N, C-alpha and C positions, 0 to 999 in steps of 0.2 A: 607575524607570518602572514603574508597576504596570498593565502590559499584557504579551500574550502576542505573541510573535512567531511567524508561521508560515510556515515554508519548504517550499513544494510543488512540484511539476513533474516531469517524464517522468523515466524510468530513464537513469542517465547522463548526466543534464544538469549535474552539479557541485552539486546540492542540500547534500550531506554538507559539502563544503568552505566554501560560504557560510556555512551553518547554526554551523559551529564558529567562524567569523571572526567572527560575530555575537554568539556568546555569549561570547567574549573581550572583543568593544568593549562589550557592555551587561551584563557580568556575571552571563552566564546559564548555565544548565544545558540539554542538549538532549534531549526526549522524542521517541522515535522513533516516526513514525505509517505502519509498514510491516508488512503481515499475514503476511510471511513473517521478517522480522527478529525476532520473537518468539521463535522457534524456536532449540531449540540443535542443532548437528552439520549447520547448513545455511549456513556462514558466506560461503562463497565464492559460491554460489548467489544467497543474498540481498545480497549485496555490502555487508555489515556492514562497519561503518567499523572499520579496525585501530586497534591502539593510537595507533599513529604519527600517525592520521588524525585520532584525537579530538583529541589535544594535551592532554591530560589534564584536558579539559572532562569533567565528569561525564554518562553518557549514560543514558538510563533507558527502561525495557519494551523491552529489546534482549537476546536470548540467555536466556530463562529458562523457557521450556517447551519439553518433549519434544514432537517431531512425531507422536507417537501422541495427544496430547489435543487436543480441541476448542476452540476459542477464538472468541466471537463480537465482534461490533461493539460491541455492550451491554458486554460483560467489558471492550473497550479503552478505551471512552469511561469508564467508573468509573474505570478505575486511571489513566488519564491527567489525570483530575481530581482524583485523590489526590495525584499527583505533581505537578500545577500548584500545589495550595494549598500543599503543603510547600515548595516553591520560593518561591513568593511570601512565604510567613511568613518566611522568612529573609533578605527584602531582595534578593533575585534576581530574573532574568528568564527563565522558561520561553521555550524556544525548540522550538517543533514542528517536525519535519522528516521529510517522508516523500511518498511517490507514491500512497498509498492513500487517495484522493479519498471512498470512504465513511465512513472513520473521521475524517479532518478536518471534512468537511462535518456528519456528526452530532454531532461536538463543539462545533464552532461555532453549529450552529442550535440546541444544548443540548437533542437529542432525548429525548424520556422512554421509556424502553422498558418495556412490558410484562411482567408475570410470566405468558405464555401457557403452559399447560400443555405438556410435551413428550410427544409422542408417538412413542416410539421403533420402536413397531411399523409406524406410517406411514413414518417415516423409513428403516427398511428395503425397506419397498416401494418407494418414490420410489428408493433407491437401485438395487433390482435391474432396475426400469423404465428407468432411464438405461443401464445396463449391456446390456440387451437391446434397447434401441431408440433409446440414443445421447442426448448431453447436448443435442444441439438439440431433440430430440422434449420432454424433460423443460423445458427453456424455453419451449418453446411451450405447453405444460400452464400455465405461470405466465402468459404473456402474455394466456392467455384469462379470467384472474379477476384481473390485478394488470398490466395492460401499463406502467403506470408503473415499478414497480418490474423489470420483466423487462427495460424499455429501458436501466436502469442496471446491468445483470448481465450477464457475457460466459458464453456456454453452458458454458465449462470449468470454472465455479466453481460446481461441482455442489453442495456443502454450503450455500452461500448461497441457490440457488436451491430446495432441497428445504425451507429453513428458511423462506422464503417463502411457499411453498405448506402448510407446517405451521402457521405462524402463521393462515392464513386459516380452515385445516379447524380449529384448537381455538378459535377467537375469533368467527369469521363476519365479521371485518373484514381487511382488505387490509393490508401493511406501509405502503403509501403513505398510506392513510387515518390510519393509526395516528401517521405522521410528521406530516400538517397537525393533528390534534388535539393534538399533542405538542409545536407549536412555540409555543402560546401563552404560554409563560414564557419570558422574555428569559432569556439567559446570563448568569451572574454574572461573567464575565470580559469586558474589552475587548480586540479583535484587531487586530493590523496583518498583513495577509494578503498575502503576497507568493507569486507563482508564475513560474518562468522558463518561458520559452518561446524558441522560434529563429525567427531571419528567414527563415534557408534550412533547410528539413528534413533536406536533404543532409547539413549540418553535425551534426546529432543523430545521423541514421544513420552517420556516420562513427566519430562518439565511441562509438555501440553497439558496431560493429562491433571497434573498438579494445579496448573492454570485454571482448569475449566472448574475443576472442584474449589476452587478459590474464588472464582467469578460467581459461582452458584451462592457461596456463602455471603458474597458482598452484596446479594439482593439481583444478580443477573435476571431472575425470573420475572421480578415486579417491573423491570426495565424492559424487557421484552412484551411483556404483557400492555405496558404503556404505549408501547410501537404496534402493537397488534389492533389495538382500540383505536388507533388514528390511519385509517387507508389510505388517507392523502397523502401517505409518507413512502412512497414505492421503494426508494434508497434503504429505509431501516427494513422493509421486508424482504431486501437482496442481501443484509448482511449478516454473515457469519456469526451466531450468537444470540441471533432473532428469530431467524425464520426456522432455525431446528426446534423452538421450542412452540412454534406456533399449531403442529397436529396436538399438542397437549392441551392447548387453550381450546382447541376445536373438538375436544374427547375424543380423538381418534387414537392417541398412542397416550402411555404412561410417561408422567415426568422422569423417570429412569431409564427409560427407552430413548426419549427424546436427548438425556444429557450423553447418553453414550453416542448417540448420532452425532452431536456436537463435537464430541473428541474424535471422530472418524474424520468429518469434514474437516476440521482444525487441523490434523495430522497431515491429510491429503493438500489442502491449502499449502501447508509447510513445505511439503515437498515440491510443489510447482513454484514455490517463492526458491528453493535450492537451486532447482534447475536453472532457473533465469538467471541468477546471479552467478554460477559456476560457468555456464557459456559466455560470460564476459570476462575475457581473460586480462583485463584492465584493474581488476578488483584484486587487492590482496586478501586472498585468504586466511582467516584467523581461525586455524581447526581445532576448539575445543575437544580435550581429551575427559574421560571420565575423573583424571585424578586432578583436574585444573580447578584452580582456586580463580574467585572473582580478579584477585590481584596477580593472577598467573596471565589472565587474559588482557587486562589491562597492561600490563608490560610488553606483552607481544605486541599490541596496538601501539604504544609510544615508540618503541624501537622500529616500526614502519614509518610513523610520522617523522620521528628524527633522521631518517635516513633520506627522507623525499624532502625534507625543506631545504 
């Protein structure tokens, strides 16, 4: 099967397990599309698949970059294409799995990224502006010049907001304009696009709450404290699962309060992921009902893939 399977959806939806089973069934290898799983030393916070969960299926673009290093959407698209080409060349099926919608959409749409000049002085100026005025004020700056891109980004994603502002400053055009111009070249790949959704929001919320409790039992507090003690890792400081525990380390809140905040922020993030994938009608929605078993979900995915082959 000379196609790429994409398994997307919100956090704690069961994407990893589904992707692994599909990789086993279709002789595939998994390419992670998660903007935090690329980093080392954040295994629990980013919910990386353990060796047991990977079930000997090769996983790519996971756990290879220090959190102090920068990494862009363009970087991921380039590496994902290289991995996909290699997997297809060996007669296997790439299975892209993740919840970072910007990564997945950029790859599917075959976006061509320009080599706009980097302005490090401007980046630092915007970083200071965000510190002094708040991330919401920085996002408002972007909204004034590029409302389309601003609508796709959360205010906490300060590096990407700054990058969008920098692109406009150095090129004179917005990222949204660049995207439209770059969509003229069709993708060299064929995709089967799947996204997990939920009939009842409470079901997903319960899964998220259980996931956070499990992460705490696995040692999330120690992992987050290690990130907290290394201030040269700004990416870790922005990661959901780390930054919510920082008030506890600073003695400002109890651990229990921080864990509840983490559950809330994760549920809010999952909602944004659901909105992202729902609005792209190319994705086949696999709606998970409370009565569905994993085998039911797998069967739905296989039916879609077989009909698309």
